[in-house]
C-alpha positions in Angstrom: 77.0 54.7 63.9 77.5 58.2 65.2 77.0 59.7 61.7 73.9 57.7 61.1 72.5 59.0 64.4 73.2 62.6 63.6 71.5 62.2 60.2 68.4 60.6 61.7 68.4 63.2 64.5 68.5 66.0 61.9 65.6 64.5 60.0 63.7 64.1 63.2 64.3 67.8 64.1 63.0 68.8 60.6 60.0 66.6 60.7 58.9 67.9 64.1 59.8 71.4 63.1 61.9 71.6 66.2 64.7 74.1 65.9 67.7 73.8 68.2 70.6 76.1 67.5 73.0 73.8 69.3 71.8 70.7 67.4 72.2 72.5 64.1 75.7 73.6 64.9 76.7 70.1 65.9 75.4 68.7 62.6 77.0 71.5 60.6 80.4 70.8 62.2 80.2 67.1 61.6 79.2 67.5 57.9 81.8 70.1 57.3 84.5 68.0 58.8 83.5 64.9 56.8 83.2 66.8 53.5 86.6 68.5 54.0 88.2 65.2 54.8 86.8 63.6 51.6 87.8 66.6 49.5 91.3 66.5 50.9 91.7 63.0 49.5 90.8 64.2 45.9 93.5 63.0 43.5 95.1 60.9 46.2 92.6 58.3 47.5 89.5 59.5 45.6 88.2 61.4 42.7 85.6 63.7 44.2 82.8 65.9 42.9 80.6 68.3 44.9 77.1 69.7 44.2 74.7 72.0 46.0 71.0 72.7 45.7 68.5 75.0 47.5 65.3 73.5 46.0 62.5 73.3 48.6 61.4 69.8 47.7 64.0 67.6 49.4 64.0 64.9 46.6 64.4 67.4 43.8 67.1 69.1 45.8 69.0 65.8 46.3 68.8 64.9 42.6 69.9 68.3 41.4 72.8 68.4 43.9 73.9 64.9 42.7 73.8 65.9 39.1 75.9 68.9 39.8 78.3 66.8 41.8 78.6 64.3 38.9 79.5 67.1 36.5 82.1 68.3 38.9 83.5 64.8 39.3 83.6 64.1 35.5 85.5 67.3 34.8 88.3 66.2 37.1 88.3 62.6 36.0 88.2 63.5 32.3 91.7 65.1 32.6 93.0 61.9 34.1 91.4 59.6 31.5 92.8 61.9 28.8 96.3 61.4 30.1 95.9 57.6 30.5 94.7 57.2 26.9 97.5 59.3 25.5 100.0 57.3 27.4 98.6 53.8 26.7 97.8 54.4 23.0 101.0 56.4 22.5 98.8 58.9 20.8 101.1 61.5 19.3 98.5 63.6 17.6 98.0 65.8 20.6 94.6 66.9 19.5 91.4 66.1 21.4 89.1 65.6 18.5 85.6 64.1 18.2 86.9 60.6 17.9 89.1 61.0 21.0 86.1 62.4 22.9 84.1 59.2 22.1 86.9 57.0 23.5 87.0 59.2 26.7 83.3 58.9 27.1 83.5 55.2 27.1 85.5 55.3 30.3 83.3 58.1 31.7 80.4 55.7 31.4 82.4 53.0 33.3 82.8 55.5 36.1 79.1 55.4 36.8 79.4 51.7 37.7 81.5 52.3 40.8 80.6 55.9 41.9 79.4 56.4 45.5 77.7 59.4 47.0 77.0 61.1 50.4 74.2 63.5 51.0 74.2 66.4 53.5 70.9 68.0 54.2 71.0 71.5 55.7 74.6 72.1 54.6 76.1 74.6 54.1 72.8 76.4 55.0 69.6 75.1 56.6 67.7 75.4 53.3 70.4 73.7 51.2 71.5 70.2 50.3 75.1 69.1 49.5 75.9 65.9 47.7 79.5 64.5 47.5 80.2 61.9 44.8 83.4 60.0 44.7 85.2 56.9 43.4 88.1 55.0 44.7 91.1 56.4 42.7 93.2 53.3 42.7 90.3 51.1 41.8 89.2 53.3 38.9 92.7 53.9 37.6 93.4 50.2 37.6 90.1 49.5 35.9 90.8 52.0 33.1 94.4 50.9 32.7 93.5 47.2 32.6 90.7 47.8 30.1 93.0 49.8 27.8 95.7 47.2 27.9 93.3 44.3 27.3 91.8 46.0 24.3 95.2 46.9 22.9 96.4 43.3 23.3 93.3 41.9 21.7 93.8 44.0 18.6 97.5 43.2 18.6 96.8 39.4 18.8 94.6 39.6 15.7 97.3 41.6 13.9 100.0 39.1 14.7 97.8 36.2 13.8 97.0 37.8 10.5 100.7 38.4 9.8 101.7 34.8 10.7 98.9 33.3 8.6 100.0 35.4 5.6 103.5 34.0 6.0 102.0 30.5 5.9 100.0 31.4 2.8 96.6 31.0 4.6 95.5 34.1 3.0 91.7 34.1 3.7 92.3 33.4 7.4 94.9 36.2 7.4 92.5 38.6 5.9 89.8 37.6 8.4 92.2 38.4 11.3 93.1 41.8 9.9 89.5 42.6 9.4 88.7 41.7 13.1 91.6 43.9 14.1 90.2 46.8 12.1 86.7 46.2 13.6 88.0 46.4 17.1 90.2 49.3 16.4 87.1 51.2 15.3 84.9 49.9 18.1 87.4 50.5 20.9 89.4 53.5 19.7 87.4 55.1 16.9 90.3 54.5 14.5 92.6 56.7 16.4 96.3 56.4 15.5 97.1 53.7 18.1 100.8 52.8 18.4 102.6 49.9 20.1 105.2 47.2 19.4 104.0 44.7 16.8 106.9 42.8 15.2 110.0 44.3 16.6 110.7 44.9 20.3 111.2 48.6 21.0 109.7 49.7 17.7 106.2 51.2 17.9 104.1 51.0 14.8 100.7 52.5 14.0 98.1 49.7 14.1 95.9 51.0 11.3 98.9 51.7 9.0 100.3 48.2 9.6 97.0 46.6 8.8 96.5 48.6 5.6 100.0 47.9 4.5 99.5 44.2 5.0 96.2 44.2 3.2 97.8 46.0 0.3 100.5 43.3 0.1 97.8 40.7 0.0 95.7 42.4 -2.6 98.7 42.9 -4.9 99.7 39.2 -4.5 96.2 37.7 -5.2 96.0 37.0 -9.0 93.0 36.1 -11.1 93.2 34.5 -14.5 90.6 33.4 -17.0 91.2 29.8 -18.2 90.4 30.6 -21.9 91.4 33.5 -24.0 87.8 33.9 -25.3 84.6 32.1 -24.7 82.1 31.5 -27.6 78.4 31.7 -27.4 75.9 30.6 -30.0 73.4 32.8 -31.9 70.8 31.9 -29.3 73.1 33.0 -26.5 74.0 29.6 -25.1 77.5 28.8 -23.9 78.9 25.5 -25.0 81.7 25.9 -22.4 81.2 27.4 -18.9 83.7 30.2 -18.1 86.3 29.4 -15.4 88.5 31.7 -13.4 91.6 30.6 -11.4 92.6 32.4 -8.2 96.1 32.1 -6.8 98.5 33.8 -4.4 101.8 34.8 -6.0 104.9 35.0 -3.8 108.4 35.1 -5.1 107.4 33.4 -8.3 105.4 30.7 -6.6 101.7 30.3 -7.4 99.6 29.0 -4.5 96.0 28.0 -5.4 93.6 29.8 -3.1 90.7 27.7 -1.7 87.3 29.0 -0.5 87.9 32.6 -1.7 84.7 34.6 -2.3 84.4 35.7 -5.9 81.8 37.8 -7.7 81.3 39.0 -11.3 79.5 41.6 -13.3 78.8 42.4 -16.9 80.8 45.4 -18.1 79.7 45.1 -21.7 76.4 43.6 -22.8 74.4 41.5 -20.4 73.1 37.9 -19.8 71.3 35.5 -17.7 73.1 33.9 -14.7 72.4 32.3 -11.3 73.0 34.6 -8.3 75.0 32.2 -6.2 77.7 33.1 -3.7 80.8 31.8 -5.4 83.9 30.5 -3.8 87.0 29.0 -5.3 87.6 25.2 -5.2 90.5 23.5 -3.5 92.4 24.0 -6.8 91.5 27.7 -6.9 89.0 27.5 -9.7 85.6 29.2 -9.9 82.9 28.4 -12.5 80.9 31.4 -13.3 77.2 30.4 -13.5 76.4 32.3 -16.6 73.6 30.6 -18.6 73.2 32.9 -21.6 74.7 35.9 -23.2 72.5 38.5 -25.0 72.6 37.1 -28.5 71.7 40.4 -30.1 75.2 41.6 -29.2 78.3 40.3 -31.1 80.4 40.2 -27.9 80.3 40.7 -24.2 82.8 41.3 -21.4 82.5 40.1 -17.8 84.7 41.2 -14.9 85.3 38.6 -12.2 86.7 40.0 -8.9 87.5 39.3 -5.3 84.2 39.9 -3.3 85.6 42.2 -0.6 82.1 42.7 0.9 81.9 39.1 1.9 85.4 39.5 3.5 84.0 42.6 5.4 86.7 44.7 3.7 86.1 48.4 2.7 88.1 50.8 0.6 90.7 48.3 -0.5 93.0 49.5 -3.3 93.8 47.2 -6.3 91.0 44.7 -5.9 92.1 41.5 -7.7 90.1 41.0 -10.9 90.2 39.7 -14.5 88.2 40.5 -17.6 86.6 37.7 -19.6 85.7 38.2 -23.2 82.8 36.4 -24.8 82.4 36.3 -28.6 79.3 35.3 -30.4 80.2 32.5 -32.8 79.9 33.6 -36.4 76.5 32.5 -37.6 75.8 32.0 -41.3 72.5 31.7 -42.9 72.7 29.7 -46.1 70.5 29.0 -49.0 70.9 26.6 -51.8 68.7 26.5 -54.9 69.0 24.5 -58.1 66.7 25.9 -60.8 66.3 22.8 -62.9 64.9 24.1 -66.1 63.0 26.7 -64.1 61.9 24.4 -61.3 63.4 24.8 -57.8 65.0 21.6 -56.5 67.3 20.9 -53.5 68.9 17.6 -53.9 69.7 16.1 -50.5 73.2 14.9 -51.3 74.2 18.3 -52.6 72.8 20.1 -49.5 74.7 17.7 -47.3 78.0 18.5 -49.1 77.5 22.2 -48.8 76.5 22.0 -45.1 79.5 19.8 -44.3 81.9 22.3 -46.0 80.5 25.2 -44.0 80.5 23.4 -40.8 84.2 22.5 -41.2 84.9 26.3 -40.9 83.5 26.4 -37.4 80.4 28.5 -38.0 76.9 28.2 -36.6 74.6 27.4 -39.5 71.0 28.4 -40.2 69.5 26.8 -43.3 67.1 29.1 -45.1 64.9 29.1 -48.1 63.8 31.5 -50.9 62.3 31.2 -54.3 64.2 34.2 -55.6 67.4 34.1 -57.5 69.2 36.6 -55.3 69.4 37.9 -51.6 66.3 40.1 -51.3 65.0 42.4 -48.5 62.8 39.7 -47.1 65.8 37.4 -46.6 67.8 40.2 -45.0 65.1 41.0 -42.5 64.8 37.4 -41.6 68.5 37.2 -41.1 68.5 40.2 -38.8 65.9 38.5 -36.6 68.1 35.4 -36.4 71.1 37.6 -35.4 73.1 36.3 -38.4 76.6 37.6 -39.1 76.6 36.6 -42.8 74.3 35.1 -45.3 75.4 32.9 -48.2 73.2 32.1 -51.2 74.3 29.4 -53.6 72.3 29.9 -56.7 72.6 27.4 -59.5 70.6 26.6 -62.6 70.6 24.2 -65.6 68.9 24.5 -68.9 68.5 21.4 -71.0 67.8 20.9 -74.7 67.4 17.9 -76.9 69.5 17.5 -80.1 68.9 15.7 -83.4 70.3 12.5 -82.0 67.7 12.4 -79.1 70.5 13.3 -76.7 70.1 15.9 -73.9 72.6 18.6 -73.4 72.5 20.7 -70.2 74.3 23.9 -69.4 74.8 24.7 -65.7 75.9 27.9 -64.1 75.4 30.0 -61.0 76.4 32.6 -58.5 77.4 32.7 -54.9 76.2 35.8 -53.0 77.7 36.7 -49.6 75.9 39.3 -47.5 77.4 40.9 -44.4 75.1 42.0 -41.6 78.0 43.9 -40.0 78.4 46.1 -43.1 74.7 45.7 -44.1 75.5 45.1 -47.8 76.4 42.5 -50.3 80.1 42.0 -50.0 80.7 39.3 -52.6 79.0 38.1 -55.8 81.0 35.2 -57.4 80.2 33.8 -60.8 80.3 30.0 -61.1 81.8 28.9 -64.4 79.5 27.3 -66.8 79.5 23.5 -67.0 77.9 21.3 -69.5 76.7 17.7 -69.6 75.6 15.4 -72.4 73.3 12.4 -71.6 70.7 10.2 -73.0 68.6 10.8 -69.9 66.6 14.0 -69.7 66.5 13.7 -65.9 70.2 13.0 -65.4 71.6 15.6 -67.7 70.9 18.7 -65.6 72.1 17.0 -62.4 75.3 15.9 -64.2 75.9 19.6 -65.0 75.2 20.6 -61.4 77.6 18.1 -59.9 80.3 19.3 -62.3 80.0 22.7 -60.5 80.3 21.0 -57.0 84.0 21.2 -56.4 84.2 24.8 -57.6 81.3 25.8 -55.3 82.8 24.2 -52.2 86.4 25.5 -52.8 85.0 29.0 -53.4 82.9 28.9 -50.2 85.9 27.8 -48.1 88.2 30.3 -49.7 85.8 33.3 -49.3 84.5 32.5 -45.8 87.7 31.4 -44.0 88.9 35.0 -43.8 85.8 36.3 -42.2 85.8 33.9 -39.3 
């Protein structure tokens, strides 16, 4: 009450421009005594800062003096915070770097929440203002210490939970806990090398190193496998069978299927059409890759399926689990059959069906084509390129018929099989079909009889020549 009276009295004296030497001396003595008493408690009961200003405007003077007092206070408190952080974090680096400064500033900002101030107008001179700022030392020390301990414990809890979940093979949940620990380590302590007991009592471990070591163990134990050696796509790019990848965790020879694991993929050779879905593994650890088509102009493609670390909020992880999937375009054969029956082109259905059946049995995609020429010409080759053919087969046959003196018809049949490779871009085979003859009273049946005598040789030759280019 007495201090308040003195302060009001001083303001009254200033406002009335009354100057009393005795009044001023009394105020000066009281202010000095109070300031010295507070400053004597610095480092014991309080953290104290002092600031002065001789600005004429009283409000400006008070603000400047307070700013100066805060700077003074922060200098002294900063040393104490520095010591606390080193002790609590067991920070052995010994260097106050930029990251360390950021952590210190976090606690400097907390200081502002509990700081108090006292203003002394006309001290130490009539035209000056003094401001004393201070905080309760015990309150602030406890606040800083408790905050550090709570943050450390929070990070440690996530680390321990991550470790225990890994041991129980709950790998995704383990990763999530380690990620949270890394996030808070960055948020609270700017990734400083924080140390404390984790698994063994009395053994301090670096939090960041422990997390990284655990994540490396996890990444090295997650395996991905394709379910087929190679996948086949047709000459229009379609996939008869969708590619599947299996994800599992391997521990001491055991394979544990991993459920709900985020997977992604990318083309590393060629390209294709696919749905951009967020993929996760099923309860048996399988993931179907939503690839709809492969570029049919390419003879093969390679896709890499990999653990989607972005969706796990992981960064800079070594040895990201992945697998490569190979896609092969099914060999596509364009085929032509012509029977020149005494110069007229015919394509008997039964013979066409027999040839198609024999080619299909070799596992090729087939494109039936037509030509009126007796060989593979440039027009056919250009057409084949547009169809993305791998090979072209032309079965050329002919029969010439003549009538003898007994009104019987004799036909001589022969032919060739041409095989063209679009890989090599040239004709790789020309096989002669042995001449066959027929003798019939029917002019219409005689050439067909000669043709069908060539059938077995044609089919066996096709199978023999084409089986090795599959």
